[in-house]
VEXTORLUM-640358 format. One record per residue (C-alpha): residue number from 1; residue in three letters; x negated, y negated, z. Coordinates in Angstrom, 3 decimals, decimal comma. Layout:
<bapas>
kolnu_bavex_px_py_pz
NUM_ALA_X_Y_Z
...
</bapas>
This chain:
<bapas>
kolnu_bavex_px_py_pz
1_MET_39,573_123,820_-6,653
2_ASP_42,452_121,307_-6,839
3_PHE_41,686_117,663_-7,681
4_GLU_45,259_116,509_-7,429
5_LEU_46,035_113,971_-4,683
6_PRO_48,493_115,199_-2,085
7_GLU_52,038_114,425_-3,232
8_GLU_52,933_112,686_0,034
9_LEU_49,914_110,342_-0,431
10_VAL_50,969_109,434_-3,995
11_ALA_54,476_108,774_-2,717
12_TYR_53,105_106,617_0,039
13_LEU_51,302_104,440_-2,503
14_SER_54,675_103,713_-4,143
15_GLU_56,144_102,926_-0,815
16_LEU_53,341_100,440_-0,190
17_ASP_53,910_98,727_-3,618
18_GLU_57,656_98,391_-2,837
19_PHE_56,793_96,760_0,520
20_ILE_54,379_94,298_-1,099
21_GLU_56,960_93,281_-3,680
22_ARG_59,681_92,972_-1,078
23_GLU_57,871_91,248_1,819
24_ILE_54,261_90,200_1,021
25_LYS_54,539_88,647_-2,397
26_PRO_57,432_86,248_-1,328
27_LEU_55,314_85,249_1,699
28_GLU_52,359_84,616_-0,560
29_ASP_54,480_82,433_-2,821
30_GLU_56,186_80,303_-0,204
31_ASN_55,072_76,953_1,163
32_ASP_52,185_76,817_-1,296
33_ASN_50,511_79,699_0,346
34_ILE_49,280_80,586_-3,086
35_ARG_46,635_77,915_-2,567
36_PHE_44,654_80,493_-0,552
37_PHE_44,368_82,782_-3,599
38_ASP_44,282_80,483_-6,664
39_HIS_41,455_78,202_-7,818
40_ARG_41,764_76,264_-4,530
41_ARG_41,125_79,326_-2,401
42_GLU_37,619_78,590_-0,950
43_ASP_38,533_75,001_-0,078
44_SER_41,909_75,897_1,362
45_ARG_40,545_78,699_3,462
46_THR_37,728_76,564_5,005
47_ASP_38,051_74,046_7,788
48_TRP_35,183_71,763_6,831
49_GLU_35,954_69,526_9,802
50_ARG_35,064_72,452_12,198
51_GLY_31,766_73,417_10,636
52_GLY_33,070_75,716_7,974
53_LEU_35,190_77,970_10,214
54_PRO_38,232_79,707_8,718
55_ASN_41,236_77,342_8,384
56_ARG_43,797_78,027_11,140
57_ASP_46,744_78,117_8,591
58_TRP_44,827_80,669_6,584
59_GLU_44,404_82,942_9,604
60_LEU_47,981_82,487_10,757
61_LEU_49,120_83,582_7,319
62_LEU_46,982_86,728_7,481
63_HIS_48,376_87,427_10,900
64_GLU_51,951_87,121_9,697
65_ALA_51,226_89,585_6,838
66_ARG_49,739_92,069_9,284
67_ARG_52,667_91,594_11,661
68_ARG_55,144_92,389_8,892
69_ALA_53,125_95,360_7,761
70_ASP_53,045_96,608_11,367
71_ARG_56,746_96,154_11,727
72_ALA_57,248_98,204_8,552
73_GLY_55,023_101,013_9,881
74_HIS_52,111_100,532_7,521
75_TYR_49,399_98,675_9,386
76_ARG_48,509_101,487_11,698
77_TYR_48,508_104,222_9,148
78_PRO_45,060_105,682_9,979
79_PHE_45,731_105,946_13,707
80_PRO_47,179_108,804_15,734
81_ALA_50,975_108,916_16,207
82_GLU_50,493_108,236_19,946
83_TYR_49,159_104,713_19,030
84_GLY_52,016_104,109_16,602
85_GLY_50,096_105,370_13,508
86_LYS_50,707_107,996_10,903
87_ASP_47,753_110,306_11,619
88_GLY_46,256_109,079_8,428
89_THR_43,234_110,768_6,951
90_ASN_39,889_109,551_5,687
91_LEU_40,988_110,650_2,162
92_GLY_44,240_108,785_2,613
93_MET_42,458_105,609_3,675
94_ALA_39,989_105,783_0,808
95_VAL_42,807_106,286_-1,759
96_ILE_44,878_103,452_-0,187
97_ARG_42,008_100,997_0,075
98_GLU_41,087_101,559_-3,620
99_HIS_44,761_101,219_-4,564
100_LEU_45,214_97,905_-2,779
101_ALA_41,886_96,358_-4,037
102_HIS_42,757_97,537_-7,575
103_LYS_45,871_95,338_-7,473
104_GLY_43,617_92,239_-7,359
105_LEU_43,297_89,325_-5,023
106_GLY_46,363_88,663_-2,891
107_LEU_47,918_88,615_0,561
108_HIS_48,326_92,368_0,416
109_CYS_44,496_92,727_0,477
110_ASP_41,796_90,155_0,790
111_LEU_38,509_91,784_1,461
112_GLN_36,648_88,581_2,406
113_ASN_37,545_89,317_5,997
114_GLU_38,666_93,047_5,751
115_HIS_42,287_91,949_5,693
116_ALA_44,810_94,475_4,316
117_ILE_48,388_95,507_5,025
118_VAL_46,923_98,921_5,905
119_GLY_44,662_97,983_8,664
120_ASN_41,050_98,742_9,038
121_ASN_41,270_98,178_12,719
122_VAL_37,759_99,576_13,683
123_GLY_38,110_98,234_17,205
124_LEU_41,171_100,533_17,850
125_LEU_39,387_103,475_16,134
126_LEU_36,386_103,157_18,418
127_MET_38,516_102,556_21,520
128_ALA_40,544_105,728_20,827
129_ASN_37,298_107,734_20,468
130_TYR_34,892_106,228_23,068
131_GLY_36,980_104,126_25,546
132_THR_37,335_105,273_29,086
133_GLU_40,909_106,010_30,283
134_ALA_40,881_102,621_32,056
135_GLN_39,616_100,797_28,945
136_LYS_42,200_102,552_26,769
137_LYS_45,014_101,581_29,121
138_GLU_43,885_97,964_29,039
139_TRP_42,958_97,674_25,367
140_VAL_44,881_99,988_23,042
141_ASP_48,162_98,118_22,897
142_ASP_46,502_94,759_22,441
143_LEU_44,192_96,034_19,730
144_ALA_47,085_97,652_17,924
145_GLU_49,275_94,581_18,187
146_GLY_46,466_92,187_17,267
147_ARG_46,851_90,211_20,505
148_ARG_43,163_90,428_21,185
149_GLY_39,962_92,008_19,851
150_PHE_36,294_92,220_20,089
151_ALA_33,433_91,339_17,724
152_PHE_30,266_93,495_17,172
153_GLY_26,958_92,196_18,482
154_ILE_24,414_94,553_16,742
155_THR_22,105_92,715_14,434
156_GLU_19,410_90,435_15,860
157_PRO_17,390_87,487_14,352
158_GLU_14,177_89,488_14,307
159_HIS_15,647_92,939_13,844
160_GLY_18,135_93,691_11,121
161_SER_18,230_97,156_9,618
162_ASP_16,569_99,011_12,477
163_ALA_18,783_98,618_15,496
164_THR_16,617_100,872_17,623
165_PHE_14,118_97,923_17,889
166_MET_16,587_95,520_19,317
167_GLU_15,114_93,069_21,897
168_THR_18,418_92,354_23,696
169_HIS_18,112_94,160_27,006
170_ALA_20,292_94,804_30,125
171_GLU_19,119_95,550_33,608
172_ARG_21,117_97,073_36,489
173_ASP_21,756_94,854_39,485
174_GLY_23,915_96,700_42,011
175_ASP_27,397_97,191_40,443
176_GLU_26,604_94,700_37,631
177_TRP_24,431_94,510_34,570
178_VAL_22,452_91,378_33,574
179_ILE_22,146_90,908_29,764
180_ASN_19,610_88,753_27,958
181_GLY_18,988_88,407_24,222
182_GLU_20,278_87,139_20,933
183_LYS_22,544_88,466_18,190
184_THR_23,192_87,156_14,671
185_TRP_25,795_87,713_11,942
186_ASN_28,192_88,178_14,818
187_THR_31,307_88,162_12,670
188_GLY_34,678_87,050_13,990
189_ILE_33,303_85,606_17,235
190_HIS_35,191_82,292_16,739
191_ALA_38,403_84,112_17,664
192_ALA_37,307_87,194_19,655
193_GLN_37,799_87,204_23,413
194_TYR_35,118_89,871_23,779
195_ASP_31,857_90,781_22,034
196_LEU_30,673_94,384_21,974
197_ILE_26,997_93,765_22,792
198_PHE_24,390_96,416_22,160
199_ALA_21,398_96,139_24,507
200_ARG_18,515_98,403_25,491
201_THR_18,884_99,752_28,968
202_SER_16,151_102,444_28,927
203_GLY_13,580_104,071_26,664
204_GLN_11,146_102,431_24,310
205_PRO_11,594_100,399_21,054
206_GLY_12,393_102,894_18,309
207_ASP_14,207_105,371_20,555
208_GLY_17,633_106,463_19,479
209_ARG_18,742_106,910_23,092
210_GLY_18,697_104,192_25,760
211_ILE_20,850_101,623_23,938
212_THR_24,145_100,786_25,664
213_ALA_27,252_98,991_24,434
214_PHE_28,890_96,447_26,734
215_LEU_32,273_94,773_26,437
216_VAL_31,268_91,188_27,158
217_PRO_33,824_88,299_27,567
218_THR_32,895_85,537_25,299
219_ASP_33,682_82,966_27,985
220_SER_31,086_84,471_30,364
221_PRO_28,503_82,095_31,856
222_GLY_25,429_82,314_29,754
223_PHE_27,201_83,382_26,605
224_LYS_26,661_80,742_23,868
225_VAL_27,426_80,466_20,231
226_GLU_24,369_78,748_18,839
227_GLU_25,629_78,195_15,321
228_PHE_27,856_79,551_12,551
229_LEU_25,771_80,604_9,527
230_TRP_27,002_79,314_6,185
231_THR_26,990_81,983_3,436
232_PHE_27,435_82,523_-0,269
233_ASN_31,120_82,998_0,340
234_MET_32,858_80,508_2,618
235_PRO_34,577_80,117_5,120
236_THR_32,123_81,414_7,673
237_ASP_32,842_83,309_10,912
238_HIS_29,304_84,746_11,186
239_ALA_27,655_83,445_14,322
240_HIS_24,216_83,362_15,945
241_ILE_24,777_83,895_19,653
242_SER_22,590_83,967_22,741
243_LEU_23,021_85,644_26,139
244_THR_21,207_84,193_29,122
245_ASN_21,616_86,189_32,405
246_VAL_25,082_87,203_31,362
247_ARG_26,643_89,445_34,055
248_VAL_29,151_92,183_33,439
249_PRO_30,469_94,953_35,717
250_ASN_29,393_98,539_35,217
251_GLU_32,932_99,217_33,907
252_ALA_32,067_97,087_30,836
253_ILE_29,970_99,958_29,433
254_PHE_31,579_101,301_26,290
255_GLY_30,771_104,798_25,029
256_GLY_28,525_105,878_27,848
257_GLU_25,236_104,486_29,215
258_GLY_22,389_104,895_26,748
259_ARG_24,682_106,266_23,987
260_GLY_25,623_103,078_22,198
261_LEU_24,163_104,152_18,819
262_GLN_26,693_107,007_18,620
263_VAL_29,362_104,288_18,636
264_VAL_27,511_102,374_15,922
265_GLN_27,084_105,370_13,575
266_HIS_30,718_106,413_13,923
267_PHE_31,753_102,919_13,022
268_PHE_29,349_102,824_10,111
269_ASN_30,412_106,193_8,569
270_GLU_34,162_105,442_8,915
271_ASN_33,826_101,879_7,585
272_ARG_31,334_102,590_4,849
273_ILE_33,573_105,118_3,020
274_ARG_36,545_102,735_3,186
275_GLN_34,452_99,846_2,090
276_ALA_33,058_101,893_-0,845
277_ALA_36,625_102,672_-1,849
278_SER_37,548_99,005_-1,744
279_SER_34,597_98,061_-3,948
280_LEU_35,579_100,771_-6,362
281_GLY_39,082_99,363_-6,556
282_ALA_37,791_95,837_-7,110
283_ALA_35,406_97,077_-9,779
284_GLN_38,297_98,901_-11,575
285_TYR_40,354_95,692_-11,393
286_CYS_37,531_93,713_-13,099
287_ILE_37,247_96,362_-15,829
288_ASP_40,947_96,551_-16,528
289_ARG_41,344_92,788_-16,678
290_SER_38,343_92,580_-19,143
291_VAL_39,842_95,272_-21,335
292_ASP_43,197_93,450_-21,499
293_TYR_41,521_90,167_-22,294
294_ALA_39,306_91,652_-24,970
295_LYS_42,462_92,920_-26,739
296_GLU_44,145_89,538_-26,618
297_ARG_41,264_87,133_-27,343
298_LYS_40,588_86,740_-31,067
299_PRO_37,698_84,467_-31,938
300_PHE_36,589_84,443_-35,524
301_GLY_39,875_86,128_-36,566
302_LYS_39,540_89,463_-34,790
303_ALA_39,929_90,766_-31,256
304_LEU_36,918_90,908_-28,957
305_ALA_37,911_94,521_-28,345
306_GLU_36,712_95,521_-31,841
307_ASN_33,128_94,622_-31,018
308_GLN_30,861_97,298_-29,675
309_GLY_28,978_94,699_-27,730
310_ILE_32,150_94,265_-25,716
311_GLN_33,165_97,976_-25,675
312_PHE_29,984_99,675_-24,569
313_PRO_29,171_97,843_-21,362
314_LEU_32,746_98,420_-20,247
315_VAL_32,546_102,067_-21,185
316_GLU_29,486_102,458_-18,997
317_LEU_31,247_100,777_-16,063
318_GLN_34,391_102,851_-16,483
319_THR_32,341_106,105_-16,624
320_GLN_30,685_105,096_-13,392
321_CYS_34,071_104,423_-11,788
322_GLU_35,286_107,875_-12,725
323_MET_32,254_109,577_-11,309
324_LEU_32,229_107,462_-8,138
325_ARG_35,950_108,059_-7,520
326_ALA_35,367_111,851_-7,633
327_LEU_32,502_111,508_-5,110
328_ILE_34,450_109,224_-2,743
329_HIS_37,407_111,570_-2,667
330_LYS_35,197_114,613_-2,028
331_THR_33,263_112,748_0,677
332_ALA_36,355_111,529_2,497
333_TRP_37,878_115,005_2,240
334_GLY_34,678_116,411_3,754
335_MET_34,892_113,927_6,594
336_ASP_38,413_115,087_7,398
337_ARG_37,460_118,755_7,206
338_TYR_34,053_118,802_8,875
339_GLY_33,894_115,577_10,959
340_PRO_32,844_111,947_10,461
341_PHE_29,117_112,699_10,697
342_SER_29,093_115,650_8,375
343_GLN_28,892_113,646_5,141
344_SER_26,416_110,914_6,059
345_GLU_24,307_111,545_2,914
346_ARG_27,264_111,232_0,609
347_VAL_28,697_108,299_2,534
348_SER_25,466_106,454_1,888
349_MET_25,546_107,442_-1,891
350_CYS_29,149_106,145_-2,167
351_ASN_28,523_102,963_-0,311
352_TYR_25,394_101,616_-2,078
353_TRP_26,542_102,660_-5,554
354_SER_30,049_101,241_-5,242
355_ASN_28,841_97,864_-3,964
356_ARG_26,364_97,631_-6,819
357_LEU_29,013_98,740_-9,340
358_CYS_31,457_96,139_-8,127
359_CYS_28,940_93,314_-8,636
360_GLU_28,073_94,588_-12,056
361_ALA_31,811_94,822_-13,028
362_ALA_32,535_91,328_-11,763
363_ASP_29,519_89,921_-13,607
364_ARG_30,674_91,706_-16,843
365_ALA_34,169_90,387_-16,445
366_MET_32,861_86,880_-16,226
367_GLN_30,841_87,520_-19,392
368_VAL_33,799_88,971_-21,299
369_HIS_36,083_86,082_-20,194
370_GLY_33,518_83,449_-21,029
371_GLY_33,891_80,031_-19,486
372_ILE_37,285_80,672_-17,898
373_GLY_35,765_83,815_-16,368
374_TYR_33,004_81,803_-14,727
375_SER_35,499_79,305_-13,371
376_ARG_37,459_79,630_-10,147
377_HIS_40,696_79,857_-12,170
378_MET_39,824_83,613_-12,472
379_PRO_39,039_85,719_-9,454
380_PHE_35,796_87,314_-10,653
381_GLU_33,386_84,876_-9,115
382_HIS_35,079_85,290_-5,769
383_ILE_34,890_89,145_-6,094
384_TYR_31,251_88,842_-6,988
385_ARG_30,409_86,549_-4,116
386_HIS_32,198_88,615_-1,627
387_HIS_31,057_91,990_-2,634
388_ARG_27,438_90,882_-3,108
389_ARG_27,240_90,697_0,655
390_TYR_27,959_94,494_1,019
391_ARG_24,689_95,195_-0,792
392_ILE_23,066_93,822_2,411
393_THR_25,431_94,211_5,394
394_GLU_26,157_97,350_7,328
395_GLY_22,990_98,918_5,943
396_SER_21,490_97,407_2,819
397_GLU_21,409_99,519_-0,341
398_GLU_17,744_100,193_0,295
399_ILE_18,632_101,534_3,724
400_GLN_21,352_103,702_2,219
401_MET_18,892_105,035_-0,276
402_ARG_16,416_105,730_2,500
403_ARG_19,005_107,722_4,407
404_VAL_19,767_109,788_1,296
405_ALA_16,078_110,445_0,808
406_GLY_15,845_111,450_4,422
407_TYR_18,316_114,249_3,880
408_MET_16,868_115,266_0,493
409_PHE_13,299_115,606_1,813
410_GLY_14,177_117,068_5,190
411_PHE_13,418_114,136_7,459
412_MET_16,959_113,894_8,787
413_ARG_19,776_116,369_9,766
414_GLN_23,283_116,011_8,202
415_ALA_25,113_115,774_11,480
416_ALA_23,357_113,418_13,940
417_PRO_23,300_114,532_17,620
418_LYS_25,147_112,323_20,006
419_GLY_23,340_109,058_20,819
420_VAL_20,720_109,506_18,151
421_SER_20,463_106,963_15,323
422_GLU_20,325_108,250_11,785
</bapas>
């Protein structure tokens, strides 16, 4: 059993570092762009005059960083070569996402909105796997270039964790479907031209089959953004939307009629392992910064690092990082070898533990740094506020633990059949 990372992957991390220093850091430093990352970050990123939406200058800066990364051949790393990618692996993405987050807050990687120079373009991933030939022809280039995209309308005001009980429904009317319902936490809808709406088209509440995904234009009659929900971490692009007799053609179905939850589960498994790796990287950043500070800070004539009250909590966090890193690498490797649904149990383990660990590491970093750690002049409060959300979204940690228990006690199978929710 070999635990060494592939040589080409290690070399690629160095290539990314060189690219960041050559193109991304200068962009971050010019025209006071650093305001989006220093103590002014939350205020600078938020357009308070537009109800707390992301500031347009902030989003344009992120777009420019992604454009440069794409031009350099990095942004599409995980995608097949036919889409301009590097045929990247799940293991590669996990290692890269941890590496970028470990470098700290910056234009190279800002996890508040999943921005990174190596893209987590889930829309393109799903289109490549589930789109019809006509949909691929229409969408792939635009998704890859960032010219347009779609949001995900899954969660509902009355139904969060269990998507099989969604009340949004669609009924066939000739060559069209009529959709009625509501969605909440519909992230990115302020800029998305389409929303991937999941609606029940057959079956009963609780059934895994019978839920269909539709690509719905956001300018459709009857599609309305009711409000943007303010959160612990601003700016906000999380909307509550409603659909009243929204009509779409049959060609709008994505992933097959009645098989929408297959699309959801693929998205969740791929995204959760990457997100777990990002949380691990952010946790390691907090630990490393705390160790460095403890060596430098000398109250009462001796370094904080000499106190076991400082050492031991950081030792425990570091131990958890090492164990989690091994599990993330093993899980991502298993996904590459046996398929994205083969490691669902371990994906859930990685996800809920890494998110909790990141919050604990950020909290400990604030404690070690004292008053300056609590201030916005250090990044720890930002890391805490952002990663705290992942203990709830895309499956709360309780749901992740429930999934693990399902596999342990025989209530669930490791590889879900197509169209059946895990």
